[in-house]
BALUM-26873 format. One record per residue (C-alpha): x, y, z. Coordinates in steps of 0.5 Angstrom, whole numbers, plus 500, padded with zeros to 3 digits. Each point is the difference from the previous one (the first is absolute). Example, Ala and Ser with C-alpha at 12.3 -4.5 7.8 and 13.67 -1.06 7.14 Angstrom:
<nodes>
525491516502507498
</nodes>
This chain:
<nodes>
533519496497507500495500505499508498498498493495495502497505505499505494497494496495498506498507501498501493496493500497502506498507497497497494496495504497505505498504493497494498496499506498508500497498493496494502497504506498505495497495496497496505500503507504495503503504505493501503501493502506500504498501507497493499507497498503504505497495506502494496507502499503498507498493499503500493507503502500495506499494495505503495505500505499493502501498492506503500503497507498493496504502494506502504500494504500496493506505498504499507499492499503500493506504501501496507500494496505503495505502506498507501496500507497507501500503507497506503495506498505502494498493496493502501501507498504498494494496497495505501504505497499496494493503500502507499501500493495495497496505496507503497502497493505494499498497507505504504496499506501493501507500498502506505501494505506498496503507503498499508501492500507501497502504506498494504504496496495496496503500493496503494499494497497497506495505500498500493499492500495501506497506497499496493498493504495504504497504494499494496496496506496506501498500493498493501496501507496506497498496494498494504496505504497504494497493498495500505496505496501495494494500495497507503505505497500498493506498496505504504503494503503497494504506499502500507502493500504501493503506504503496506502494496504504495503504506502493504502497494505505498503501507501492501503500493505506502502496506501494497503502493503507502505501494495505497501505506507498500501502493496506500505502506506499496497504494498506504507500503503499493496506498503505506494499504503497507495503505494496496505494498501500508492500501499495495505495503497501507493498498503494496504498507494501504495497495505494500500500508492499501502493497502498508492501502497496494499494504493497501500502508503507499495501494494498504502504506501506496494499496496499507503507503498503493493497501499503507503507499496501494494497502500505506500505495494497496496499506501507502497503493494495501499503507501507497494498495496497506501507504498504493493496500503496494497493500504495496501493501506499504504496495499506495501505505507497502502499493499507497506503503505494498497501493501507500507500503502495494497504495504506503507496500498498493499507498508502501498506503503502507497497506494498495498508501493501496499493497499497507495505502497499493499493500497500507495505498498496494500493503495503505496504495499493497497498506495506500504505505499507499506504497501504506500495505504495496505506499500501507502493502505500495503507503499497507504493499506504496501505506500494505505496496504504494500507503501498508505495498504506496499505506503494505505499495503507500500500507504494500505503495500506504502496507505496497504506496500504507502494504506498495502507499500501508504494500505502495501507503502496507504495496504506497500504507503494503506499495507503501501506496
</nodes>
């Protein structure tokens, strides 16, 4: 995996995002309200970290059941490293974990399986949280339900009937595309591997972890709305961010950039919230979730790379000439 290329992509995406924020400020004066947001940010960041820890606990549990016990700070750092490139095309960020867990003896297939399984259940958990606002935000929920249903059905179909992915890998190999064929075969093996967790008990526990983790994030957004003096019924306040996240995922844009913020602003606007205040709420929660995650993920990548490089140098220096 070419980390430098991913960093360049991340830099471009960040520059575009900042440019949009500057444009938005010029149009609506959002930056003038940032001091109000700054006072709420520490609480938002703490709640975001709590959500990550819940998600990591589920990840640790899944891989442990698969026969890959995770130990030490490097395991947590490898999980957090997956956030580093969330906003880059192709979801490079999430699968960067293959690089670092591979160095800890966890095969790529197991990482892919855990990744697909947790993402699938996260979609269901976020959809359930979004349903708290059913009836308040128009017909968006029909679209969200269809999106999640299609994704879950596709994952389960590939898990139990992997022939299509296998045939795709064979065809790519025949077309002299060995690297792409290897990627498809790894994904195929990973998707097949998630079947080990498809029992009622394991699915229920994983879903509860997801509801708790994303419930904390939804609660953080609802709390931010109250801090900004945006008065909404609690069900609607909790439902807005999950609904916007699903809409962002459905847009297929990296990290849901732009689309998630637009849906937050639109949903708040439907409730009579002024555009500048709705924009501030959207920017605030995205700074505390997506962009904070990217920063922490990059720190984790740098720490892991430095540690592994130092370990390799020590090993080489101790080897006989």
